[in-house]
C-alpha positions as CSV (number, residue, x, y, z in Angstrom):
1,M,20.6,0.4,-13.4
2,G,19.2,3.9,-13.9
3,A,17.0,5.9,-11.6
4,P,13.9,7.6,-13.0
5,A,14.7,10.6,-15.1
6,D,13.7,14.0,-13.6
7,L,10.5,15.2,-15.2
8,E,11.9,18.2,-17.1
9,F,10.6,19.1,-20.5
10,E,11.9,21.5,-23.1
11,D,8.4,22.5,-24.2
12,T,4.7,21.8,-23.8
13,I,4.6,19.4,-26.8
14,Q,7.2,17.2,-25.1
15,Q,5.2,17.3,-21.9
16,R,1.9,16.4,-23.6
17,I,3.5,13.5,-25.5
18,Y,5.0,12.1,-22.3
19,H,1.8,12.5,-20.2
20,H,-0.3,10.8,-22.9
21,V,2.1,7.7,-22.8
22,E,2.2,7.8,-19.0
23,R,-1.6,7.8,-18.7
24,S,-2.0,5.1,-21.4
25,G,0.7,2.8,-20.1
26,S,1.9,2.4,-23.7
27,A,0.8,3.6,-27.1
28,T,1.9,3.3,-30.7
29,V,3.8,6.1,-32.3
30,E,0.8,6.8,-34.6
31,E,-1.7,6.8,-31.7
32,V,0.4,9.4,-29.9
33,R,0.7,11.6,-32.9
34,D,-3.1,11.3,-33.6
35,E,-4.0,12.1,-30.0
36,V,-1.5,14.9,-29.1
37,R,-2.6,17.8,-31.3
38,I,-1.6,21.4,-31.5
39,D,-3.2,24.7,-32.5
40,S,-3.3,25.3,-36.2
41,R,-0.3,27.1,-37.6
42,S,-1.9,27.9,-40.9
43,G,-1.3,31.7,-40.5
44,S,-5.0,32.4,-41.2
45,K,-6.9,35.2,-39.5
46,P,-7.3,35.0,-35.8
47,A,-10.3,33.1,-34.5
48,R,-13.3,35.2,-33.7
49,S,-14.3,35.8,-30.2
50,G,-16.0,32.7,-28.7
51,T,-14.3,30.3,-31.1
52,T,-11.2,28.1,-30.8
53,E,-8.4,27.4,-33.2
54,P,-8.6,24.1,-35.0
55,R,-6.4,21.3,-33.5
56,V,-4.1,19.6,-36.0
57,R,-1.5,16.8,-35.9
58,I,2.1,17.7,-35.2
59,P,4.1,17.9,-38.4
60,P,5.9,14.6,-39.0
61,E,9.4,15.8,-38.8
62,E,8.7,17.9,-35.6
63,F,7.0,14.9,-34.0
64,R,9.9,12.5,-34.8
65,E,12.4,15.0,-33.4
66,T,10.3,15.5,-30.2
67,V,10.0,11.8,-29.6
68,A,13.7,11.3,-30.2
69,D,14.5,14.0,-27.7
70,L,12.3,12.3,-25.1
71,V,14.0,9.0,-25.7
72,D,17.4,10.6,-25.5
73,A,16.5,12.2,-22.3
74,G,15.6,8.9,-20.7
75,L,11.9,9.6,-20.3
76,L,10.5,7.3,-22.9
77,V,11.6,4.1,-24.7
78,R,10.6,3.1,-28.2
79,D,10.1,-0.7,-28.7
80,E,8.7,-2.2,-31.9
81,G,6.7,0.9,-32.8
82,E,5.3,1.5,-29.3
83,L,6.3,4.1,-26.7
84,H,6.6,3.2,-23.0
85,L,7.9,4.9,-19.9
86,A,11.7,4.4,-19.5
87,L,12.5,3.6,-15.9
88,D,14.9,0.7,-16.0
89,D,15.9,-1.3,-19.1
90,E,18.2,-3.9,-17.4
91,V,17.2,-7.5,-17.8
92,E,18.6,-10.2,-15.5
93,S,18.5,-13.9,-16.5
94,Y,18.7,-16.8,-14.0
95,E,18.8,-20.6,-14.3
96,E,17.6,-22.5,-11.2
97,E,17.5,-26.3,-11.5
98,D,14.5,-26.9,-13.8
99,L,13.4,-23.2,-14.2
100,S,14.8,-20.4,-16.3
101,Y,13.5,-17.0,-15.7
102,R,14.2,-13.3,-16.2
103,I,13.6,-10.3,-14.0
104,R,12.9,-7.0,-15.8
105,Q,10.8,-3.9,-15.7
106,A,7.2,-4.7,-16.4
107,R,5.6,-3.6,-19.6
108,Q,2.0,-2.7,-20.2
109,S,1.5,-6.1,-22.0
110,D,2.3,-7.8,-18.6
111,W,-0.8,-6.3,-17.0
112,S,-3.0,-9.5,-17.3
113,G,-0.2,-11.7,-16.0
114,I,0.6,-9.5,-13.0
115,E,-3.1,-9.2,-12.1
116,T,-3.4,-13.0,-12.2
117,A,-0.3,-13.4,-10.0
118,I,-1.5,-10.8,-7.5
119,R,-5.0,-12.3,-7.2
120,E,-3.6,-15.9,-6.7
121,V,-1.3,-14.7,-3.9
122,A,-4.1,-12.5,-2.4
123,D,-6.6,-15.4,-2.5
124,E,-4.2,-17.4,-0.3
125,G,-4.5,-14.7,2.3
126,A,-0.8,-14.0,2.0
127,S,-1.0,-10.3,1.0
128,I,-4.0,-8.1,1.7
129,S,-2.3,-5.0,0.3
130,A,-1.8,-6.7,-3.0
131,Q,-5.6,-6.8,-3.5
132,R,-5.6,-3.0,-3.4
133,V,-2.7,-2.9,-5.9
134,A,-4.7,-5.1,-8.3
135,A,-7.7,-2.8,-8.0
136,D,-5.6,0.3,-8.6
137,I,-4.1,-0.9,-11.8
138,S,-7.4,-2.2,-13.0
139,D,-9.1,1.2,-12.4
140,E,-6.3,3.2,-13.8
141,G,-5.4,1.0,-16.8
142,A,-1.7,1.6,-16.6
143,L,1.0,-0.3,-14.7
144,L,3.7,2.3,-14.3
145,R,3.3,5.8,-13.1
146,R,5.8,8.7,-13.1
147,N,4.3,12.1,-12.8
148,D,4.4,15.1,-10.5
149,R,2.0,13.4,-8.0
150,R,3.0,9.7,-8.0
151,S,5.6,7.1,-8.9
152,R,4.8,3.5,-9.4
153,M,7.2,0.8,-10.5
154,F,6.7,-2.9,-11.3
155,Y,9.2,-5.6,-11.9
156,V,8.2,-9.1,-13.1
157,A,9.8,-12.5,-13.2
158,T,8.9,-14.3,-16.4
159,V,9.4,-17.9,-17.2
160,E,11.7,-18.3,-20.2
161,D,11.3,-21.9,-21.4
162,G,8.9,-24.9,-21.6
163,E,5.2,-24.7,-21.9
164,N,5.0,-21.7,-19.5
165,D,7.3,-19.5,-21.7
166,G,6.7,-15.8,-21.0
167,E,4.3,-16.4,-18.1
168,V,4.5,-14.1,-15.1
169,A,5.8,-16.1,-12.2
170,G,6.0,-13.2,-9.7
171,W,6.0,-9.5,-9.2
172,V,7.3,-6.7,-7.0
173,H,5.7,-3.3,-6.9
174,L,6.7,0.0,-5.5
175,D,4.3,2.9,-5.0
176,A,5.3,6.4,-3.8
177,P,3.4,9.7,-3.5
178,E,5.3,12.8,-4.7
179,L,4.4,14.7,-1.5
180,D,7.1,16.6,0.2
181,Q,6.4,14.9,3.6
182,L,6.4,11.4,2.1
183,R,8.5,11.5,-1.0
184,H,11.4,9.7,0.8
185,T,9.2,6.6,1.4
186,A,7.8,3.9,-0.9
187,E,5.3,1.1,-0.3
188,L,6.3,-2.3,-1.6
189,T,4.5,-5.5,-2.3
190,V,6.1,-8.7,-3.6
191,G,4.7,-12.2,-4.4
192,V,5.5,-15.4,-6.3
193,R,2.9,-17.8,-7.6
194,G,2.8,-21.2,-6.0
195,P,4.2,-23.3,-8.9
196,F,7.3,-21.1,-9.2
197,R,8.4,-20.9,-5.5
198,E,11.6,-22.2,-4.1
199,H,13.7,-20.9,-7.0
200,G,15.0,-17.6,-5.5
201,I,12.5,-15.4,-7.3
202,G,11.1,-13.6,-4.3
203,G,14.5,-12.6,-3.0
204,R,15.8,-11.4,-6.4
205,L,12.6,-9.4,-7.1
206,L,13.0,-7.8,-3.6
207,E,16.7,-6.9,-4.2
208,R,15.9,-5.4,-7.6
209,A,13.1,-3.3,-6.2
210,M,15.2,-2.0,-3.3
211,D,18.1,-1.2,-5.6
212,W,15.7,0.9,-7.8
213,A,14.3,2.6,-4.7
214,R,17.8,3.5,-3.5
215,D,18.9,4.8,-6.9
216,A,15.7,6.8,-7.1
217,G,16.4,8.6,-3.8
218,Y,14.0,6.9,-1.5
219,T,15.3,6.2,2.0
220,K,12.7,3.9,3.4
221,V,10.5,1.1,2.0
222,Y,7.6,-0.4,3.9
223,Q,4.8,-2.9,3.6
224,S,2.0,-4.5,5.7
225,L,1.1,-8.1,5.7
226,P,-0.9,-10.6,7.7
227,A,1.0,-12.3,10.6
228,T,0.0,-15.7,9.1
229,N,2.3,-15.1,6.1
230,E,5.4,-16.4,8.0
231,T,7.3,-17.2,4.7
232,A,7.1,-13.5,3.6
233,I,8.0,-12.2,7.0
234,E,11.1,-14.4,7.2
235,L,12.1,-13.4,3.7
236,L,11.9,-9.7,4.6
237,Q,13.8,-10.2,7.8
238,E,16.5,-12.0,5.8
239,Y,16.9,-8.9,3.7
240,G,17.2,-6.5,6.7
241,W,13.6,-5.5,7.2
242,E,12.3,-4.9,10.7
243,T,8.9,-5.0,12.3
244,E,7.8,-1.4,13.2
245,A,4.4,-2.3,14.7
246,T,1.7,-4.9,14.9
247,R,-2.1,-4.2,14.8
248,A,-4.1,-6.9,16.5
249,D,-7.0,-8.5,14.6
250,H,-6.7,-6.0,11.8
251,Y,-7.6,-8.4,9.0
252,L,-10.4,-10.8,8.5
253,V,-9.1,-13.8,6.5
254,G,-11.9,-16.3,6.0
255,D,-13.6,-16.5,9.3
256,E,-10.5,-15.6,11.4
257,F,-9.2,-12.3,12.6
258,V,-5.5,-12.0,11.9
259,D,-2.9,-9.5,13.1
260,E,-1.3,-7.0,10.7
261,V,2.5,-6.9,10.8
262,M,3.9,-3.5,9.6
263,M,7.5,-3.9,8.4
264,A,10.1,-1.5,6.9
265,R,13.7,-1.2,5.8
266,K,15.8,2.0,5.7
267,L,18.0,2.2,2.6
C-alpha cells in the first residue's frame, strides 16, 4: 500500500496537467489536452505590447510523454482513457456469509454512491461531521484532494454480487490541511449503510484508512460524533481510539440536545 507521492514536478506543464485532474476529480485524456494549453511556439514575431501570445494544445508526442511521466512518478493513474489521482491502487476482497464486497480507493464515479451513504448515516443522527463532508464534496465537485494546501482521501466498500452489484455499502474519509502546525493530524469519518452492517465493513474500512494515514506520515487521526452513536464509539474503542473530550449538549438531533464525543488515536 503506497503513501501519496510527494508533489514534485519536472516542469510547469506536468504541474498544470496534475492540478487540472486534481481539481476535476477525473478527466479524459483528450479533455486534459484540450484544457491545458501552452503559449504558441510558432516562432512568429513577439506579441505587441498589451497583447498575449495565443494558447495552443500541447503537441501530441510531448503530451503523451508528460502524462506517462506523471503516471510513472505515481502522481496520476490512467484507467480506460481517464486520468485520476494515484493515491492507493490496492483492492481488498472479502466474503462474509451472504455478502461479497471490496474495499478500494474511491473513484470520481463513486461520488453519487458516497453522497447517498453519507446522507443515510447522517439522517440517522449517527454522524454530524459527515454532513459537512457531503456538503464539501458537493461544493468542490471532486472526491480526492492532494495539493499544497489539503489532502483528502476516500475509501469505499462496494457490493460485488447480486442485485446490489457495485453499490457503495460504506465509506471512510480522511481530511488533512497541509499546514505546518496541523499536517501531522487528519480528521476521519466512517459509516456503513444499514442494510450492509454486521459484515465487518466498518472495521475494515477503519483499518484501511489508518494504514494509509500512517504510511502518509500522519501521527494522529481524530473525529467527533454524537454520544448517542454508541455503536461507532465502541468500534473506535475496539481499534484503540480514546475519548479526548466531551462537549455537553453540543448537537441538536431532532428535538434533543446531544453531547459531542471527541475521539482520537495516535498512530
